[in-house]
N, C-alpha and C positions, 0 to 999 in steps of 0.2 A: 829735785833734779830728775829723779826716776819718773815721777808723774808727768813732767814736761816731756821727757823722752817718749814715754808711752803714748801721750796725746799726739805728739808730732808723728809718731809711727802710724797711728790710726788715721790721722788726717791725710798722710801721704798715701796710705792704702786706699782710702776712699777716693782721693783724687785720681790715682792710677786706674781704679775701676771705672770711674766716670770718663776718663780720657779714652779708655779702651772701648767705649760704647760705639758699636757700628751705627751708621746713619740709617735708621729704620724708616725715615720719612721720604726718602728718594724713590724714584721709579727706576725699575731695572730695564736697561736697553733691550734685553732679549724678550721681555714681556711686551714692551712697546712694539717690537717688531712683529710678534705674533698678532697683536691686535690690528696693526696696519695691514697685515696680509689677509685678514678675513674679508671675503668678497660677497657683497649682496647679489651680484650677478650669478655667481656659482650657486649660492643658496637658492635663488629663484629657479635655476636650471634643475637642481635636485628636486625641488617641490614639483615642478611641472612633469618631470620624469615619473615621480611617484604617482601623480594623478593619472598619468597615461596608462597605468595598469588597470584602470576602470574601477576595480574594487580591491581593497587589501583586507577584506574581512578575514578574520582568523580562520573561519571555516570555508573559505572560498577555494577555488581551484589551485592545486599545487603543482600540476604537471605542465600546464601551458607555459610557453616562453614569452607570452605577451600580455596575459591578463591574470589577475589573481595574486594571492599572497606569496605563492611559491616563486613566481617570476620576480616579484618585488624583492624578496629576500636574496635571491641569487644575484640580482643587479646590485643591491647594496653591498653584498660581500665582494663582488668583482670590483666595484668602484673603490672600496677601501683597500683592497689588495693592490690595485693599480697606483693609487696616490700615496700609499704608505709602503711601497715595495722596499724590502730589506730592513724596514724599521717597525712596522706594525705586524703583530701576530693576529691574523684574522681567522675566525672560526665560527661555525654554527654551534649554538648552545641549545640543545633540544631536550624536552622531556614530555612524557605523555600525561595528560590530565584526565581524571575520571569524568564520567557524565555528571552534569550539574544543570542548574536552571538555565544557563546560557550556553551549555555544551551538551547537545542531546545524546551524543555517543562519545566514548573516549577519543581524544584527539591529540595529535602532536602539536606542541607549541614550540616555535623555533625563534630564538634570539640570534642576532648577529653581533658578535663581540670582537672588537679590535683592541688589542692590548699593546701599550707602549711601555716596555719594561724600564724600571728605574735603573740608574747607572751607579748608584751608591750602595755598596753591600749592606750597610747598616740601615738603609731606608727602602730598599727595593720591595720588601714584603709589606710595606705600608701602601694601601691602595686608595685611589680616589676614582669614583665611578660617576660617569655622566651619561644620562639616557634620554631618549625620546621614544615614543611608541609608533611603529610603522603600520599597525593595523588601522582600519577605518570602519565606519558603520553608517547606516542610514537611520531613518526615523525608527524603523523596526530593527532592533538590535540583532534579530535572528535572520535578517535578510542577507544571505551570503552571495547573492548573484546580481543584485541591482547596482547601478552606478553609484559608487560611494567615494567621491574624490578625496575627502579628508585632507584638503590643502592646508588648513590651519590645525585641525585636530586629527593627526598630529604630524603631518608632513613637515610643518614648520619646525617642530622640535627635532624630528629625525634629520632634516637637512642641516640644522644647526650643529647637531652632534657629528654628522659626517664632515662638515666644514672644519670643526674643531679638530677632529682626528687627522685630517689631511694636513692642516696647517701646523699643528703642534707636533706631529711626528717628525718634523724637520729639526726639532730641538731635543736636547737632553734634559732630563729631570732626575733628581735624586730618588724620588718615590715613583711608584708605578701609576700610570693613568689607564683607565679602562673606559673605552667609548662603546656604548651599547645601544643598539636599536632593538626594541622588544616587541613581541606580539602578544595578543591575548589581553591587552589592557581593557578593551571595551567589553570583553566577556568575563571580567572579574580580576584584573591585574595579574593574569596568570603567568606571563613571561617573567615579570619582575619578581613575583613570589617564588617561582622556581629557582631563579638565580640567587635571591636572598637566602632561601632555605639551604641551598647548596653551600653558600658562603659561610653560613652559620655552622653547618655540619663539619666543614673543613677548618673551622676556626680561623677564617681569613681576617686579616687586619684591615677592614674597610674603615678608614678614618673619616670618610665623608662621601656622601652620595647626593647628586643633583638630578632631578628630573625636569625636563623642559617640555611642557605640555600646554598647548594653545598659547604660543608666543608670536603668532603671526600677524595680528592686526593692531593698528594704533587707533582705529576708529570705533567709537562706542555705538550702541544701538540708536542713539539719538543724533548721530552724526558728528559728535565732538571728536577732535583729533587730540590724542595724548601720546606723543612719541618720545617723551622725555623721562619715562620711568617704567620699571617692571616690578610686579609684586613677587616677593619671595616669602613663602609661607614656612614658618619655623615653629615646630611644636615645643612646648615647655615640658613640664612634668607629664609623662605619658599616662594614659588612663590606667587605673589599677585593675588588672584582670586576674590577679593572683596575689598571694601575700606580699606586702610591700617590701621591696629590697632595702638593704642597709643604705645604699646610695640615695635612694629616693627619700628615705626617712631622714637622712642627714640634710638633704636639700630643704625639706620642709621645716626641720628643727632650726635651721640657721638662716632662713629667709632666702634661700637660693632657688626659688621656683623658676626664675628666669635665667638660670646659670647651668642648665644641663648641656650636654654635648651638642645638641642640635642648635640651641640658641647661640652657643659660642661659635659654631660654624657659620651661622647666619651673620653674626657681627663681623666675622672675617670677610665674608662675601660683600657686605655693605661697604666696609672700609676700603677694600681693594678695588671693588667695582667702581666706586665713586672716585677713587684716586686716579684710576687709569682711563675711565670713560668720562671725560669732562662734560659737565652739564647734564648728566644722566643720573637719575635718582634710583637707588635700590630701596624700594619701599618694603622694609622688613615687617611682616605681619605676624603677630604672635598668635598664630593658630596652626593647627596641623595642616589644614587645607581650607578651601572655600567652604562655606557653611554646610556641614553635614555631607560633604562630598569627599572623594578620594582620588589618589593618583598613584603612580608607580613608585613613589618614595615611601608610601604607606607600608608595604611589606618589609622594607628595610627598617623603618621605625619599629615595627612590631617585633623585630628580632634584635633590637638593641643597638642598631647602627644610627649614627647621625645622618639625617637626610632632609633635604629641602626641595620645595617645588617652586619653579619659575613659571609665571603666567602673566599674560598681558594685563594692563590695568583695568580694561572694561570689556567684558565679553559681549558679543552680539549673537544672541541665540538663534537668529535667522540663518546664521552661517555655521551652525554647529548641530550635529545629530539630526540633520534634516535631508529629506529627499530633494534633489534638485528640481525646481519648478518655478513658475512665475504666478503670483497671486496678486490681483489688483494692481498690476503693473510693477510689482516688487519682485526682484529676483531673489530666490531663496536657495540656499545650499552652500556647502563648504567648498567654494571654488577658488582657484589661484588668483583671480583678479581682485579678490577682497583682501589679499595679504599686502603688507607693507614690508618689502624686502630689506630696505634700509633699517627698519625697526628691528627685524629679526637679527640682522647683523650686529646691531647694538647690544641686544640681549646675549648673543653669542660672545661678544667681546667681554661682557661682564663675567660670563662663565669662564672664559679663557683667563682673564686677570686673576680670578679666584683660584682656579685649578693650578695655574702655573706657579703662583706664589705659595700655595699649599705644598705642591710637589717639590719646590726648591727649598722650602723651609725645613727646620728640624721638626721632629715629632713633638706633640704637646707634652709638657712635663708630666711625669707619673708620680703617684703617691704624694700629692701636694696636701699639706696639712697646716692648720693654724695651731700654734701652741696655746694651751689654755691652762697650764699648770698653775700660773699665778695671775692674779688680777692686776692689770696694768693698762695704761692708756695707749701705749704703742701696740703694734701688731707684728708678731714674729711668725714667719712662714718657713717651712722647710719642704724639701722635695728630693726625689731620687735623681741621680745624674743621668743626663742623656749620653748616648754613645757615639753620636755623629762626629767624625773627625774634623769637620769644618765649624763645629759649635764655637761661638764666641762667648756665650754666657746667657744670662737670664734677666728678665725685667719683671717687676711686680706692677700690676695695673689695678686701678680702683675706680669706683664710682659711688655716688650716693645711692641709698637703697631705693629711691624712686626714679633713678635715671636709667634709661634703657641701654646706653652705650658707655664705654670706658671714658672717663674724664681726665685721668692722669696716669702717669707711669714713672717708675724709678728704676734705673739701671743698677743692678747689684753685682754684675760681673759673673765670672765662671765659678760660682759657689753653689752650695746646696742649702743655703739658709739666708734669709734677708729680713731686715727689720725696717718698718716704715712708721713714721710718727703720726699715725692716724688710728683711730679707735675702731676695732672690729664691731663695736656697738653701732657705729654710724655709717660704715662703709662696707661695700662688697668688694672682695679682692679676687684676683686671678694671677697666675704665673705663666709667663710665655718664654719659650726658648728662642734664641736669636743666633743666626749664623754670621760668619764673618762678612758676608755681603749685605747684611741688614735684613735678610728674610726672617719673618717673624711667624712663629707657630700660632695656632689658636690658643686661647687661654684655658687653663685648667682651674676649675673652682676648687677651693680647699675644703677638706673635711676637718672636723675638730680633732686635735690630738689631746686626749683627755689625760 
């Protein structure tokens, strides 16, 4: 009789936990509203205004009101203050860099940063950063005076970030969003490096960073049109530049090379981007960046933050890092007529879907571990409890070891331990936190509890 009672109680508890599971597959009306408000026309107007400054080279004129990087950054700041009045906190973020190969004398590098503070006390210190670089260059990276329109590289990313800031500032999020246009990218990722170093020094909780760099064109160099996808570069295990950390050693020992924080962030971007932007593919590429190249996410990766790069599917190098000219009847240069503004808007929508769902969701679970005390075919995981007041509970996700994305999930309720009838020999696992509206955190890969 007692065994029957205990079994009935366990079944009832399991049923209650399952019944309480929020709907994690539905779309959120507030997120859909953000995406519908993103305007290709405004993005084009931003790009053309940035091009009108003639050059935005990091070492160009800072005093003119009409040309050079100084005029550009003051316009960006003013536009963000106007569209986000009363909601966005807009400021210059500057630091002086020493002389180097691409900076002949010490120079001031100035980012424009617009912050939308989180509204939930338990989440407001969790930050998500999205950036584009507003500086431009010619064929000669040291040419600070020649016409360098930089319409795609990277007025496209800057315009997308400005549009995101203006549209998303009309909404509230639990966590804090930081919209950043940076300088010094072409001279060595200087603006992003300064911000990332300062964030590390202050121990800021940057839970994810996106950079949008060269997202302007849907046309390849051979004329093919591909406006239905974006490349998102996601680093796995970072290069070992010093003694291996315990976390990295654990990844390698347990086959988790594809389960670091950046790959988990990338999975979230793919899932949310494709859910909200119908018919558009987020092509997650398991590389730090394009082959042996770098971008403004790199300084964040180097300091231990999760960071991704968004880039168009096929770059046309006639319209990148080139002086404007005509050769053999072919117009060369990074001009606004070579951009596809509907395409930029689609990439901005993918960013918005990912950022909004991240900033509405709980934080990723902490201290996630797999119990290994005894040999068994089931897998038992445990984790520390989240603190958000709107937390509904947790779910365990899994995939086969050769699968790139999660294949299944099991809701376990508002508990700190869960068991799944799958072997840790054959599957990779993660734990996600879920709020009462069905917003889901990125997954946390478990370490072994020996």
